[in-house]
N, C-alpha and C positions, 0 to 999 in steps of 0.2 A: 846150202848152208851158208849159214851169215859168218859174215867175215870178221866182225867186231866181237870183243870180249864180252861175256854176259853181265850184264848190270847187276850189281849187287844190292839189291835193298832188304836189308832186316826187316822192315814193316812188320811183316806178318810173320816171321818168324817167331813171333810171340813166344809163348812159353819159351822163350830166346835159350833159356839153359836148359830148355825141357827134357827130362832125364827119362828116355821112353824104357818102360818095363814090362814085365810077363807075368804069367802063371801056371799052376802045374793042375793034373787032372784031378777031379772031385771026386770024392769017394762016397759022398752023401752021408758022413758022419755029423754029428752035432758039434756046434761048436763048444771050445773048450777053453777053461781060462786059463791063465798063463801064470807060471810062477815068477816072472819078473816084472810082469806089468799089474801094477796097483788097479783094483775094481773101480771102474768110472760110474758115475751115476750120472746118464745123459740127459737128464731133467735140470741139472745143475748148469748146463753148458749153454754159451751164447752161442746161438745160430744165425741170429739176424734174420734174416727173410728167409735164408736159404733151405731149401727140401729136406727133411730127414726120412722121409719113406721110401723104400723102392717102388719101381717103376715096373709096370706089365708091360713090355714091350713086343708088339706081336708082328705081324706081316707089313711087310712096306706099304705107303700109302699112297704111291704114284709111281708112274715110271722111271722118273730121273733118281726118287729113293733106291728105285728097284736096280737100276744100271750101278749106282754107288756101291751098292751091297755088293752085286756082282765083281766089281771091281776090287774091294775090299776080299773076298773070297780069293781071287787070282793071288792077293798080295800074299796070303802065305806061301806061294810057291814062286816067290821072285827073289832070287839073291843078292845080298847086298853086294857093292863093288867090293869089298874085303873078302866075300867069299870066293872073288875072282880073281883079285889081286891084294895079297895083305898091305900095298902100300897105300890103298886107300882107305884112311881112316880119319878124314875129316869131312863131316857132313856136311851138304849143301841145305840150307834153312830156305831158300828162297825160292821155291817152287813148290806148288802142291804134288802131294805124293800119290793122292788119291784122284782122279779127276773123270768130268764128263766132258768139259770144255777144256777142247785143246790150248787155249790161249793162257790158261792156268798153268800148266804144268812144260808146254813145249813153245811157248808164244817168244823167249828169249834167246831160243836156241835154232829155232827151224820156222820158215815162212808156214804161217799158217792160215791166212786171209782166204784161202778157197777150202780150208780143210773139211767144212761140213760140207761143201758142194761134192765133192769127190769121193769122200769117206761118209755118206749118207746113213748107214747103217751103223757107225761106230757105236758100241755100247759102252765101254769104259776101259779105262787105264789104270796101271799102276806104275810110277817111278821110283826108280833105284837110282841115287846119286851121291857122290861124294867126291873128294879132293885127295890127291897126293901130299898138298900143302896148302895153309889157309892163304887168305888174302890174293887169290891170284898169282902163287909163287907155284905151280906146279901143275899137273894134270889134271882136267877134269874128265869124271867120265859119267854118261846117263845113259840108262836102258829103261825105256819106256816102253811096256807090254801092254798092247792095246786088244782088245776083245771086239771081235766079228760074228756076226751069226753063222757063218760056214766058210768053209775053205778058201771056196770061189771067191767070196766077198774079200777075205784076207787076202789073197794073192793079188787081187785087183786094187784093193789100197796101197798093198806095199809099193806095186810098180807106180801109180798114180802119185801117192805123196814123195816119193823119190823125184820122180819127174818134177812135180811143183817146187820141192828144194832145191834141187839141181839147177833150176833157172833163177834162183835168187842171185847169185855171183856169177859174170861173165865168164872167169877162169875156172869153174868147175869142169872136174874131167870125170869120165867113167873109171873106176878102180875095182878089180876082183877080190874077193874075199877068199883066201886060201881055205880050201874045205867046204865052201859055201858057195858054189857056184851058183846058185838061184838069188844069193843076195844080190840087191839094187843098191850099189853104194859110190858115193863121190868124194873126192878131195881137193884140195887145192896145191899144187905142187910147189907154192912158195910159201906154206902154212902148214903148221904139222896139224893137222884136222883133218876128220873124217866123220862121215856120216852115213850109215846103213842100214837098210832096210831088208828085215828076213820076216818072210812068211812061216808059220809051221802050224798045221792044224788050222783051229778058228783064229789063232794070234797072230799078231805082227810085233814084232822086235824090232825098235828104233835105236841103236847105238851112237852114241855121239861120243867123241873124243877131241879134247883140247889142249893143248900142250901149252900154256902161256910160257913157260920157260923158255922153251926152243923158240917160239916165234920172239920173243922179246929178243932173242942171241941170234936169230935169222938164221936159223939151224933146222935143216929139214931131213926128219929119218922116216922114207916112207916104210922101209922092213918093220921098225918100231912100231908103226902105226897099224900095219897090217897084223903083225903078232898079236897086239893086244886086243884087236876087232876079235879075233879067230877065239883067242881066250876067253875073252868075255862070250861070245855064243857057245863055243864049248862047254860052259858054264849053265848059262841062263836055259839054252834049249833043252835040255833033259829035265831040268828041274821043273820049267814051267810045263812039262810035258804030263805031268802029274795031277797037273790041275782038269777038272771035266767042268766044262761050260754047263751052264742052265741053258734048255731048250729057249729061245726068246717067248713062243706061248705060255712059259712057265715062270718068266721074271716076277710077276706080280705075287707068286706065292712063296717068295724068299722070307725067311725070318730074319729080323733085324738084331735079335740079341743072339747069344751062346750061352747057356749055363746060369742064364741070370746076372752074366756080367753088365751089362749095358745096364740094368736094372739097380745094379749097386753104384753105378757111376753117377755123380752130381751132374744135372743138367748144366746146359751153357748159360753162363748171365747175358742178355740181351746185348748189356755195354762192350763183352770183350768181343776181339777179332779173330777170324779164324782162318787157317789156310785148307783143314781136311775136314770130312764130314766125321761126325762121330762114328764108331765102330769098334767090333771086338774081332781080335787075329790071336793066332798061335802067340805064345811067349816071344819065340825066335823072331816076329814080324816086328817086334817093338821097336828093333835094330834101326829099322827106316825111319823111325821116329824121332831119333836118339842125337843129340847134340854130340855126343861121346860114345859113338857104338861100340867101343873097345871095352869099357869098362862094363857098359850095359850088357854085353856078350857074357862079360865073367859072372855079373849078379846074377841072368837069368841061368847061367848052368849051374853055378853053386848052390842055386837055391829051390830049382826044380821049378821055376816059372812056366806054365804050362798056357796061361790065358793072358790077353792084355787087353783092355779097353781103354777108348779114351773119348771123353766128352767135355763137361764144365772139370771133370779131374782126369788124372789116371789112376786106373785099378789095374793091379795084378795079383793074379792068384799062384801062390806058392806051394811046394811040396806038402807044407806043415806049418805050425806055427811058426817054430825057429826059423822056418824060410821067411815067412812073411815079416818077422821083426827084423831080420838080417836087411830085407828089401828096404823096409821103412829106414832101418841106418846108415843105408846106403845112400838112398835118396836125400836124408836130409843131413848128410854127410858134410863137411866143411873142406873147402881147398882154400888157396890163396885168393880166391876171388868171393869167398864169401865169410861173414862172420855169423856168430849164433845172433838170433833173433829170439824174442819172448814167447813162450808158448803160451796158449790161450789159459785163460783162470780154468783150473777142475779138470783141465787137460792135461796132465803132466807127462802121459807118453808120447804126445806130437814131439816130432824133432822141426824145428823151424829156423832159418838162416836168411842171411841179408845179403844180397848181391851190392859187392863193394868193388867190382872190375871197370873197366873203362867204356865197355859197351853201351852207348848211350841209350837205347832202344831197348835195352835189357830190363825184362821185369824185376821187380827189386826185391819182393818177399818170397818165400817158398815153405810150405811146412809138409810133412809126412807122417802119416800112423798106421798103426795097422791092427788089424783085430782077428781071431780066427788064422785062416790061411790068408787073408788077403792084405794088401797094401795099398793105401793112396798115396797120391800127389796132388798138392793143389798151389797156386801161384796167384799172387795179387801184387798191385804196385802200394798198396796202402796196407799196413801192419793188422789192424784193425780186422780189416776185411780178410785178409788173409786167416788170421784167427778163428773168424767166425765161420768161412767156408771149410777149414779144417774141422771145426768142431761139428758140421754140418755133417761131413762126409764120414765122420766117426759114428755118428748117432746114426747113420744112412747103413753103414755096413752092420752096427748091432742091431738095427732092426730087419735087416735083412736074412739076419741069421735063422 
């Protein structure tokens, strides 16, 4: 386990203030006009060069794509840190949530230099992470759940990855997690940090805790580490047990879309940077991609969001039209870090805003719209560009109806 604090690169935390969102089960009903939104003639919208027609997204095209989809399927069963302990409400935006390359998600918190060698059949993983306080002033929690072809390979990987990470620091010592004698774990007696590897079925759960405040104060509380690690495993093990792994020989049959959600989501512009692959998730899973999981949870619950997709935009399906409009208003709503931005010409239903906070790498402009049961959210550093993106996204939703 590494002894240094994790580096904080906001770089690809891109859609910096990305407010993740979610959606509700489809009924097959025809789209309905709303009483509150005026009719929009989509032929009058300035969509720039952006796509306005829904895509047909079929089966995966290659094994890497299949591994990503399998990891996304797992994500629907992974709890957030707030599900484990309500103190963890500050999202980590610096590591990939969905990964097939260990360096992208685990490289800052453990030794991964021999990961591919000792876990050669690793399929994919999903990371749940958060802090109790921003800016390294509290406790970091990371739970990385990894998929392997079978129970034997998962058990072997847990043991070998722990052995690899254990050797990274000379003062690491083995430690037993109460209630989980099979867990392979270690800590450093002079640091408030712990790393634990636990195999359950086809999965390996890596739990990492790092208490910046106690380390800064030069305090160590072994029992607090053990209690929180056990609490984390108590929550996550039961939840991921609901995940049914896809047999390895069937991975190439996986579908990339669900209920046409990805087809309704704008494709990614080449010039943008991304941490995670495109994906479709259950509504609650959007909390993992949110910079404000508390408000996102409320928005999901209040509006019956049951599906969430992200690609070049975020799209959420709500229980009804009113729910989608409420999601739009939440996503486009103002706080002290945002001021109103001009809506696109001929699209007065769009809610646009400009970031005026102090985060240097934050994306500047954001817009949200809704149509029927769907709400969508886009972002750009240029006002005209974000206006064109949201106009194209609105037309896409209409054309997908």
